[in-house]
C-alpha positions as CSV (number, residue, x, y, z in Angstrom):
1,M,23.3,79.4,132.4
2,D,20.1,79.7,130.4
3,I,18.9,83.1,129.0
4,S,16.0,84.1,126.9
5,P,16.2,84.2,123.1
6,E,16.0,88.0,123.2
7,D,18.9,88.2,125.6
8,A,20.9,85.6,123.6
9,K,20.4,88.1,120.6
10,L,22.1,90.8,122.7
11,V,25.0,88.5,123.5
12,T,25.4,87.8,119.8
13,L,25.3,91.5,118.9
14,A,27.9,92.3,121.5
15,R,30.1,89.4,120.4
16,T,29.9,90.6,116.8
17,S,30.7,94.2,117.6
18,R,33.7,93.2,119.7
19,A,35.0,90.8,117.1
20,R,34.6,93.3,114.2
21,T,36.8,95.9,115.9
22,S,39.0,93.6,118.0
23,A,38.0,95.8,121.0
24,R,38.4,95.0,124.7
25,H,34.6,94.8,125.2
26,G,31.5,94.5,123.1
27,A,28.1,95.5,124.4
28,A,24.4,95.6,123.4
29,V,21.3,97.0,124.9
30,R,17.6,96.7,124.3
31,D,15.4,99.7,124.8
32,Q,11.7,100.0,125.9
33,D,10.5,99.4,122.3
34,G,12.6,96.3,121.7
35,R,15.2,98.1,119.5
36,T,18.8,96.9,120.0
37,Y,22.0,98.9,119.8
38,A,25.5,97.4,119.8
39,A,28.9,99.0,120.3
40,S,32.5,98.2,121.2
41,T,35.0,99.9,123.4
42,V,36.6,103.0,121.8
43,D,40.2,103.6,122.8
44,L,41.6,106.5,120.9
45,P,44.2,109.0,122.1
46,S,41.5,111.7,122.2
47,V,38.5,109.7,123.5
48,K,37.9,106.6,125.5
49,I,34.4,105.2,125.8
50,D,33.3,101.9,127.4
51,A,31.3,99.7,125.1
52,L,28.3,99.6,127.5
53,D,28.2,103.4,127.9
54,L,28.5,103.8,124.1
55,A,25.6,101.4,123.4
56,V,23.4,103.3,125.8
57,A,24.5,106.6,124.2
58,M,23.5,105.2,120.8
59,A,20.1,104.2,122.2
60,V,19.5,107.7,123.7
61,S,20.6,109.4,120.5
62,S,17.9,107.3,118.7
63,G,15.2,108.3,121.1
64,A,15.3,105.6,123.8
65,T,14.0,106.6,127.2
66,S,14.7,103.4,129.0
67,I,16.8,100.2,128.8
68,E,15.3,96.9,129.6
69,A,18.3,94.6,129.1
70,A,22.0,94.7,128.4
71,A,24.9,92.3,127.6
72,L,28.6,92.7,127.8
73,V,31.2,90.4,126.1
74,A,34.8,90.3,127.3
75,E,37.7,88.1,128.2
76,R,37.1,86.2,131.4
77,E,40.5,87.3,132.9
78,P,40.3,89.9,134.2
79,E,36.6,89.5,134.5
80,P,34.8,92.7,133.5
81,I,33.4,94.9,136.3
82,I,30.2,96.8,135.9
83,R,30.3,100.0,137.8
84,G,28.8,103.5,137.3
85,T,27.8,102.9,133.7
86,A,25.2,104.8,131.7
87,V,22.8,101.9,131.9
88,R,21.8,103.1,135.4
89,D,20.7,106.4,133.9
90,L,18.1,104.7,131.8
91,A,17.4,101.6,133.7
92,G,17.9,102.6,137.3
93,H,19.4,100.1,139.8
94,G,18.6,96.5,139.5
95,I,18.7,95.8,135.7
96,S,20.5,92.6,134.9
97,V,23.6,92.8,132.6
98,I,24.5,89.5,131.0
99,I,28.3,89.0,131.0
100,A,29.6,86.5,128.4
101,D,33.0,85.4,127.2
102,P,34.1,85.8,123.6
103,T,32.6,82.5,122.6
104,G,29.1,83.6,123.9
105,D,29.1,81.4,127.0
106,V,27.3,83.3,129.8
107,V,29.8,83.8,132.7
108,R,27.4,85.5,135.0
109,V,24.5,87.9,135.2
110,G,25.5,91.1,137.0
111,T,23.3,93.8,138.4
112,T,23.8,97.5,138.0
């Protein structure tokens, strides 16, 4: 599946974030100004945060008012499910979320 160079950058950032922490998921988002934010799943006894939600939270804490693209990197089995993530709060329904495996191969493009 072909994606734009800007979206490929999001996949790379998500892959790197996931690999650096050995987390379940890695994610990256691009805001309305083209700035990117990457995060990995946080799974601590006191706090659990999905990678995609954390990437959006990082964008918001830096002043982003909307998200134009997102990527999520995870193992294919079980395939990650996108549900009520924070992406919807800034992008509304209909934004595409690129889902890629740990090698960076795009598995599918989901919609929030």
